[in-house]
A tleap script that builds the chain and sets N, CA, C and O, in Angstrom:
source leaprc.protein.ff14SB
mol = sequence {
  NMET LYS LEU TYR ASN ASN PHE ILE ALA LYS
  LYS LEU GLY ILE ASN ILE GLU ASP CYS PHE
  THR PRO GLU GLN TYR THR LEU PHE ILE THR
  GLY ASN GLY ILE GLY GLY ASN LYS GLU ALA
  ALA LYS LEU VAL ASP GLN THR ILE ARG ILE
  LEU THR ASN THR ALA ALA PRO THR ARG GLN
  VAL ASN SER ILE ILE ALA PRO GLY GLY TYR
  LEU ASN LYS TRP CYS LEU GLN ASN ASN ALA
  LYS LYS ILE TYR ILE TYR CILE
}
set mol.1.N position { 0.818 -1.187 -0.006 }
set mol.1.CA position { -0.006 -0.002 -0.002 }
set mol.1.C position { 0.861 1.261 -0.001 }
set mol.1.O position { 0.506 2.249 -0.644 }
set mol.2.N position { 2.004 1.242 0.717 }
set mol.2.CA position { 2.865 2.411 0.776 }
set mol.2.C position { 3.392 2.791 -0.615 }
set mol.2.O position { 3.452 3.970 -0.965 }
set mol.3.N position { 3.767 1.784 -1.393 }
set mol.3.CA position { 4.263 2.078 -2.745 }
set mol.3.C position { 3.176 2.747 -3.584 }
set mol.3.O position { 3.456 3.676 -4.342 }
set mol.4.N position { 1.933 2.273 -3.448 }
set mol.4.CA position { 0.824 2.854 -4.173 }
set mol.4.C position { 0.596 4.296 -3.722 }
set mol.4.O position { 0.372 5.182 -4.546 }
set mol.5.N position { 0.654 4.524 -2.406 }
set mol.5.CA position { 0.511 5.885 -1.878 }
set mol.5.C position { 1.619 6.801 -2.377 }
set mol.5.O position { 1.365 7.960 -2.704 }
set mol.6.N position { 2.842 6.291 -2.438 }
set mol.6.CA position { 3.946 7.070 -2.978 }
set mol.6.C position { 3.692 7.443 -4.430 }
set mol.6.O position { 3.953 8.573 -4.843 }
set mol.7.N position { 3.184 6.494 -5.199 }
set mol.7.CA position { 2.883 6.722 -6.612 }
set mol.7.C position { 1.844 7.834 -6.759 }
set mol.7.O position { 2.013 8.746 -7.568 }
set mol.8.N position { 0.771 7.753 -5.974 }
set mol.8.CA position { -0.303 8.766 -6.053 }
set mol.8.C position { 0.246 10.136 -5.621 }
set mol.8.O position { -0.001 11.144 -6.284 }
set mol.9.N position { 0.976 10.166 -4.527 }
set mol.9.CA position { 1.525 11.437 -4.051 }
set mol.9.C position { 2.412 12.075 -5.116 }
set mol.9.O position { 2.299 13.270 -5.386 }
set mol.10.N position { 3.287 11.286 -5.714 }
set mol.10.CA position { 4.182 11.812 -6.746 }
set mol.10.C position { 3.397 12.344 -7.941 }
set mol.10.O position { 3.721 13.401 -8.482 }
set mol.11.N position { 2.369 11.615 -8.347 }
set mol.11.CA position { 1.563 12.040 -9.479 }
set mol.11.C position { 0.852 13.387 -9.196 }
set mol.11.O position { 0.621 14.184 -10.105 }
set mol.12.N position { 0.521 13.609 -7.932 }
set mol.12.CA position { -0.157 14.845 -7.544 }
set mol.12.C position { 0.826 15.944 -7.147 }
set mol.12.O position { 0.425 17.065 -6.833 }
set mol.13.N position { 2.117 15.611 -7.164 }
set mol.13.CA position { 3.123 16.584 -6.796 }
set mol.13.C position { 3.217 16.829 -5.312 }
set mol.13.O position { 3.637 17.903 -4.879 }
set mol.14.N position { 2.830 15.843 -4.529 }
set mol.14.CA position { 2.845 15.961 -3.066 }
set mol.14.C position { 4.007 15.162 -2.496 }
set mol.14.O position { 4.253 14.025 -2.898 }
set mol.15.N position { 4.708 15.765 -1.566 }
set mol.15.CA position { 5.783 15.073 -0.861 }
set mol.15.C position { 5.152 14.044 0.067 }
set mol.15.O position { 4.297 14.408 0.875 }
set mol.16.N position { 5.536 12.781 -0.015 }
set mol.16.CA position { 4.938 11.713 0.771 }
set mol.16.C position { 5.101 11.994 2.272 }
set mol.16.O position { 4.278 11.563 3.080 }
set mol.17.N position { 6.162 12.717 2.637 }
set mol.17.CA position { 6.377 13.034 4.047 }
set mol.17.C position { 5.319 13.980 4.577 }
set mol.17.O position { 5.134 14.073 5.791 }
set mol.18.N position { 4.607 14.697 3.685 }
set mol.18.CA position { 3.566 15.626 4.080 }
set mol.18.C position { 2.191 14.987 4.140 }
set mol.18.O position { 1.237 15.631 4.576 }
set mol.19.N position { 2.066 13.753 3.718 }
set mol.19.CA position { 0.786 13.051 3.688 }
set mol.19.C position { 0.445 12.482 5.065 }
set mol.19.O position { 1.304 12.397 5.943 }
set mol.20.N position { -0.805 12.098 5.241 }
set mol.20.CA position { -1.217 11.402 6.455 }
set mol.20.C position { -0.345 10.170 6.623 }
set mol.20.O position { -0.027 9.495 5.644 }
set mol.21.N position { 0.035 9.880 7.825 }
set mol.21.CA position { 0.640 8.575 8.087 }
set mol.21.C position { -0.487 7.565 8.078 }
set mol.21.O position { -1.649 7.962 8.171 }
set mol.22.N position { -0.200 6.271 7.970 }
set mol.22.CA position { -1.276 5.280 8.039 }
set mol.22.C position { -2.084 5.415 9.325 }
set mol.22.O position { -3.302 5.235 9.320 }
set mol.23.N position { -1.408 5.731 10.422 }
set mol.23.CA position { -2.100 5.864 11.717 }
set mol.23.C position { -3.012 7.088 11.676 }
set mol.23.O position { -4.154 7.013 12.129 }
set mol.24.N position { -2.532 8.213 11.143 }
set mol.24.CA position { -3.351 9.427 11.048 }
set mol.24.C position { -4.571 9.169 10.176 }
set mol.24.O position { -5.682 9.570 10.523 }
set mol.25.N position { -4.368 8.498 9.040 }
set mol.25.CA position { -5.505 8.225 8.159 }
set mol.25.C position { -6.549 7.385 8.858 }
set mol.25.O position { -7.743 7.659 8.732 }
set mol.26.N position { -6.134 6.374 9.588 }
set mol.26.CA position { -7.083 5.521 10.305 }
set mol.26.C position { -7.836 6.313 11.348 }
set mol.26.O position { -9.054 6.183 11.471 }
set mol.27.N position { -7.119 7.139 12.104 }
set mol.27.CA position { -7.788 7.968 13.096 }
set mol.27.C position { -8.768 8.938 12.445 }
set mol.27.O position { -9.891 9.096 12.923 }
set mol.28.N position { -8.359 9.582 11.372 }
set mol.28.CA position { -9.216 10.546 10.694 }
set mol.28.C position { -10.460 9.914 10.124 }
set mol.28.O position { -11.563 10.422 10.329 }
set mol.29.N position { -10.309 8.824 9.418 }
set mol.29.CA position { -11.430 8.223 8.690 }
set mol.29.C position { -12.407 7.506 9.629 }
set mol.29.O position { -13.534 7.201 9.239 }
set mol.30.N position { -11.966 7.236 10.882 }
set mol.30.CA position { -12.856 6.604 11.847 }
set mol.30.C position { -13.439 7.621 12.835 }
set mol.30.O position { -14.222 7.259 13.713 }
set mol.31.N position { -13.052 8.904 12.685 }
set mol.31.CA position { -13.588 9.929 13.557 }
set mol.31.C position { -12.921 9.974 14.905 }
set mol.31.O position { -13.476 10.532 15.852 }
set mol.32.N position { -11.744 9.400 15.014 }
set mol.32.CA position { -10.988 9.419 16.257 }
set mol.32.C position { -9.885 10.480 16.180 }
set mol.32.O position { -9.840 11.261 15.230 }
set mol.33.N position { -9.017 10.504 17.158 }
set mol.33.CA position { -7.982 11.528 17.220 }
set mol.33.C position { -8.536 12.770 17.879 }
set mol.33.O position { -9.714 12.815 18.232 }
set mol.34.N position { -7.702 13.777 18.048 }
set mol.34.CA position { -8.128 15.019 18.690 }
set mol.34.C position { -9.162 15.695 17.808 }
set mol.34.O position { -8.908 15.910 16.623 }
set mol.35.N position { -10.303 16.031 18.344 }
set mol.35.CA position { -11.349 16.699 17.598 }
set mol.35.C position { -12.065 15.795 16.614 }
set mol.35.O position { -12.749 16.283 15.715 }
set mol.36.N position { -11.922 14.490 16.765 }
set mol.36.CA position { -12.567 13.535 15.857 }
set mol.36.C position { -14.097 13.684 15.856 }
set mol.36.O position { -14.692 14.114 16.845 }
set mol.37.N position { -14.704 13.329 14.751 }
set mol.37.CA position { -16.147 13.448 14.607 }
set mol.37.C position { -16.616 12.268 13.751 }
set mol.37.O position { -16.410 12.246 12.538 }
set mol.38.N position { -17.237 11.307 14.390 }
set mol.38.CA position { -17.599 10.050 13.683 }
set mol.38.C position { -18.562 10.304 12.527 }
set mol.38.O position { -18.445 9.670 11.479 }
set mol.39.N position { -19.502 11.212 12.701 }
set mol.39.CA position { -20.466 11.503 11.628 }
set mol.39.C position { -19.789 12.127 10.408 }
set mol.39.O position { -20.038 11.727 9.271 }
set mol.40.N position { -18.925 13.121 10.669 }
set mol.40.CA position { -18.199 13.747 9.549 }
set mol.40.C position { -17.220 12.770 8.916 }
set mol.40.O position { -17.045 12.765 7.698 }
set mol.41.N position { -16.585 11.947 9.736 }
set mol.41.CA position { -15.630 10.971 9.206 }
set mol.41.C position { -16.333 9.970 8.305 }
set mol.41.O position { -15.773 9.555 7.291 }
set mol.42.N position { -17.537 9.580 8.655 }
set mol.42.CA position { -18.314 8.644 7.820 }
set mol.42.C position { -18.576 9.271 6.443 }
set mol.42.O position { -18.464 8.600 5.418 }
set mol.43.N position { -18.922 10.543 6.433 }
set mol.43.CA position { -19.156 11.239 5.169 }
set mol.43.C position { -17.864 11.360 4.353 }
set mol.43.O position { -17.880 11.212 3.131 }
set mol.44.N position { -16.756 11.627 5.031 }
set mol.44.CA position { -15.451 11.682 4.329 }
set mol.44.C position { -15.139 10.326 3.699 }
set mol.44.O position { -14.725 10.255 2.542 }
set mol.45.N position { -15.336 9.261 4.458 }
set mol.45.CA position { -15.072 7.914 3.943 }
set mol.45.C position { -15.938 7.624 2.718 }
set mol.45.O position { -15.453 7.111 1.709 }
set mol.46.N position { -17.215 7.956 2.819 }
set mol.46.CA position { -18.124 7.741 1.685 }
set mol.46.C position { -17.679 8.588 0.483 }
set mol.46.O position { -17.725 8.128 -0.657 }
set mol.47.N position { -17.257 9.807 0.746 }
set mol.47.CA position { -16.834 10.706 -0.303 }
set mol.47.C position { -15.597 10.177 -1.015 }
set mol.47.O position { -15.518 10.221 -2.242 }
set mol.48.N position { -14.632 9.677 -0.247 }
set mol.48.CA position { -13.435 9.127 -0.854 }
set mol.48.C position { -13.803 7.956 -1.774 }
set mol.48.O position { -13.273 7.835 -2.878 }
set mol.49.N position { -14.693 7.117 -1.319 }
set mol.49.CA position { -15.136 5.999 -2.142 }
set mol.49.C position { -15.847 6.479 -3.398 }
set mol.49.O position { -15.651 5.923 -4.479 }
set mol.50.N position { -16.675 7.514 -3.257 }
set mol.50.CA position { -17.402 8.055 -4.412 }
set mol.50.C position { -16.441 8.730 -5.378 }
set mol.50.O position { -16.508 8.494 -6.585 }
set mol.51.N position { -15.553 9.562 -4.864 }
set mol.51.CA position { -14.615 10.291 -5.742 }
set mol.51.C position { -13.696 9.368 -6.503 }
set mol.51.O position { -13.274 9.683 -7.615 }
set mol.52.N position { -13.380 8.226 -5.913 }
set mol.52.CA position { -12.499 7.309 -6.611 }
set mol.52.C position { -13.264 6.341 -7.508 }
set mol.52.O position { -12.647 5.539 -8.210 }
set mol.53.N position { -14.578 6.399 -7.497 }
set mol.53.CA position { -15.356 5.492 -8.312 }
set mol.53.C position { -16.401 6.156 -9.202 }
set mol.53.O position { -16.678 5.658 -10.293 }
set mol.54.N position { -16.983 7.258 -8.765 }
set mol.54.CA position { -18.050 7.916 -9.552 }
set mol.54.C position { -17.965 9.435 -9.367 }
set mol.54.O position { -16.875 10.005 -9.316 }
set mol.55.N position { -19.146 10.087 -9.268 }
set mol.55.CA position { -19.205 11.536 -9.021 }
set mol.55.C position { -19.570 11.779 -7.558 }
set mol.55.O position { -20.239 10.959 -6.929 }
set mol.56.N position { -19.122 12.913 -7.027 }
set mol.56.CA position { -19.320 13.195 -5.603 }
set mol.56.C position { -20.574 14.019 -5.315 }
set mol.56.O position { -21.007 14.794 -6.167 }
set mol.57.N position { -21.167 13.863 -4.121 }
set mol.57.CA position { -22.281 14.698 -3.667 }
set mol.57.C position { -21.723 16.038 -3.162 }
set mol.57.O position { -21.568 16.242 -1.958 }
set mol.58.N position { -21.428 16.933 -4.093 }
set mol.58.CA position { -20.660 18.123 -3.789 }
set mol.58.C position { -21.198 18.956 -2.621 }
set mol.58.O position { -20.421 19.417 -1.784 }
set mol.59.N position { -22.481 19.148 -2.560 }
set mol.59.CA position { -23.044 20.000 -1.496 }
set mol.59.C position { -22.743 19.445 -0.129 }
set mol.59.O position { -22.423 20.205 0.785 }
set mol.60.N position { -22.835 18.154 0.037 }
set mol.60.CA position { -22.575 17.535 1.331 }
set mol.60.C position { -21.079 17.585 1.640 }
set mol.60.O position { -20.697 17.805 2.790 }
set mol.61.N position { -20.263 17.393 0.673 }
set mol.61.CA position { -18.821 17.329 0.853 }
set mol.61.C position { -18.231 18.699 1.179 }
set mol.61.O position { -17.306 18.788 1.986 }
set mol.62.N position { -18.736 19.752 0.580 }
set mol.62.CA position { -18.173 21.071 0.746 }
set mol.62.C position { -18.031 21.473 2.223 }
set mol.62.O position { -17.004 22.032 2.606 }
set mol.63.N position { -19.031 21.202 3.044 }
set mol.63.CA position { -18.966 21.614 4.446 }
set mol.63.C position { -17.888 20.843 5.210 }
set mol.63.O position { -17.390 21.320 6.229 }
set mol.64.N position { -17.533 19.672 4.728 }
set mol.64.CA position { -16.532 18.852 5.391 }
set mol.64.C position { -15.110 19.280 5.011 }
set mol.64.O position { -14.207 19.279 5.847 }
set mol.65.N position { -14.928 19.646 3.738 }
set mol.65.CA position { -13.571 19.963 3.253 }
set mol.65.C position { -13.276 21.457 3.232 }
set mol.65.O position { -12.134 21.853 2.997 }
set mol.66.N position { -14.285 22.297 3.474 }
set mol.66.CA position { -14.109 23.743 3.445 }
set mol.66.C position { -13.241 24.202 4.628 }
set mol.66.O position { -13.172 23.518 5.649 }
set mol.67.N position { -12.581 25.359 4.489 }
set mol.67.CA position { -11.846 25.910 5.642 }
set mol.67.C position { -12.778 25.999 6.854 }
set mol.67.O position { -13.912 26.467 6.754 }
set mol.68.N position { -12.277 25.545 7.979 }
set mol.68.CA position { -13.106 25.549 9.190 }
set mol.68.C position { -13.945 24.310 9.341 }
set mol.68.O position { -14.584 24.114 10.376 }
set mol.69.N position { -13.958 23.449 8.305 }
set mol.69.CA position { -14.730 22.203 8.376 }
set mol.69.C position { -13.958 21.105 9.081 }
set mol.69.O position { -12.855 21.314 9.588 }
set mol.70.N position { -14.561 19.943 9.097 }
set mol.70.CA position { -13.983 18.801 9.824 }
set mol.70.C position { -12.557 18.501 9.382 }
set mol.70.O position { -11.678 18.339 10.228 }
set mol.71.N position { -12.307 18.424 8.073 }
set mol.71.CA position { -10.972 18.095 7.573 }
set mol.71.C position { -9.939 19.097 8.074 }
set mol.71.O position { -8.895 18.703 8.592 }
set mol.72.N position { -10.218 20.379 7.926 }
set mol.72.CA position { -9.322 21.432 8.361 }
set mol.72.C position { -9.029 21.355 9.866 }
set mol.72.O position { -7.870 21.386 10.281 }
set mol.73.N position { -10.059 21.256 10.653 }
set mol.73.CA position { -9.879 21.221 12.113 }
set mol.73.C position { -9.117 19.970 12.527 }
set mol.73.O position { -8.211 20.037 13.358 }
set mol.74.N position { -9.479 18.833 11.953 }
set mol.74.CA position { -8.808 17.568 12.354 }
set mol.74.C position { -7.336 17.624 12.010 }
set mol.74.O position { -6.498 17.257 12.833 }
set mol.75.N position { -7.000 18.079 10.801 }
set mol.75.CA position { -5.599 18.136 10.384 }
set mol.75.C position { -4.773 19.044 11.291 }
set mol.75.O position { -3.656 18.700 11.674 }
set mol.76.N position { -5.324 20.191 11.626 }
set mol.76.CA position { -4.599 21.115 12.486 }
set mol.76.C position { -4.404 20.562 13.874 }
set mol.76.O position { -3.373 20.815 14.498 }
set mol.77.N position { -5.363 19.815 14.373 }
set mol.77.CA position { -5.287 19.274 15.734 }
set mol.77.C position { -4.498 17.966 15.826 }
set mol.77.O position { -4.162 17.523 16.925 }
set mol.78.N position { -4.202 17.352 14.689 }
set mol.78.CA position { -3.548 16.035 14.678 }
set mol.78.C position { -2.247 16.033 13.900 }
set mol.78.O position { -1.869 15.015 13.319 }
set mol.79.N position { -1.552 17.177 13.884 }
set mol.79.CA position { -0.235 17.281 13.288 }
set mol.79.C position { -0.190 16.867 11.803 }
set mol.79.O position { 0.726 16.171 11.365 }
set mol.80.N position { -1.201 17.313 11.048 }
set mol.80.CA position { -1.265 16.977 9.609 }
set mol.80.C position { -1.578 18.241 8.797 }
set mol.80.O position { -2.315 18.188 7.812 }
set mol.81.N position { -1.015 19.367 9.218 }
set mol.81.CA position { -1.281 20.629 8.556 }
set mol.81.C position { -0.847 20.666 7.100 }
set mol.81.O position { -1.553 21.216 6.254 }
set mol.82.N position { 0.317 20.080 6.800 }
set mol.82.CA position { 0.850 20.146 5.440 }
set mol.82.C position { -0.057 19.506 4.414 }
set mol.82.O position { -0.224 20.042 3.318 }
set mol.83.N position { -0.656 18.353 4.750 }
set mol.83.CA position { -1.531 17.706 3.774 }
set mol.83.C position { -2.793 18.524 3.564 }
set mol.83.O position { -3.345 18.529 2.464 }
set mol.84.N position { -3.258 19.209 4.590 }
set mol.84.CA position { -4.444 20.060 4.411 }
set mol.84.C position { -4.135 21.184 3.430 }
set mol.84.O position { -4.987 21.554 2.622 }
set mol.85.N position { -2.939 21.722 3.494 }
set mol.85.CA position { -2.558 22.797 2.582 }
set mol.85.C position { -2.615 22.296 1.136 }
set mol.85.O position { -3.039 23.038 0.249 }
set mol.86.N position { -2.199 21.057 0.885 }
set mol.86.CA position { -2.271 20.473 -0.448 }
set mol.86.C position { -3.704 20.345 -0.915 }
set mol.86.O position { -4.034 20.623 -2.068 }
set mol.87.N position { -4.535 19.924 -0.004 }
set mol.87.CA position { -5.951 19.676 -0.364 }
set mol.87.C position { -6.647 20.985 -0.654 }
set mol.87.O position { -7.836 20.995 -0.973 }
savepdb mol mol.pdb
quit
């Protein structure tokens, strides 16, 4: 999985060192970690699945990924600021 993540990061021009660690990703996607939110995390997980397979429910997703939303707050509180900047 790490090689695949490296491949994706390189294709997007992202330094792999700035990405979520596997532990951070698990905490984020399950709504755990500092400031975790299980309901928002569930929507993020569904969104990732949708974005990688079909079209996304943009209106629902915007509130999660917008500045001040769950993604922003979680990244800042869980030492993942650099990946949020990329997003």
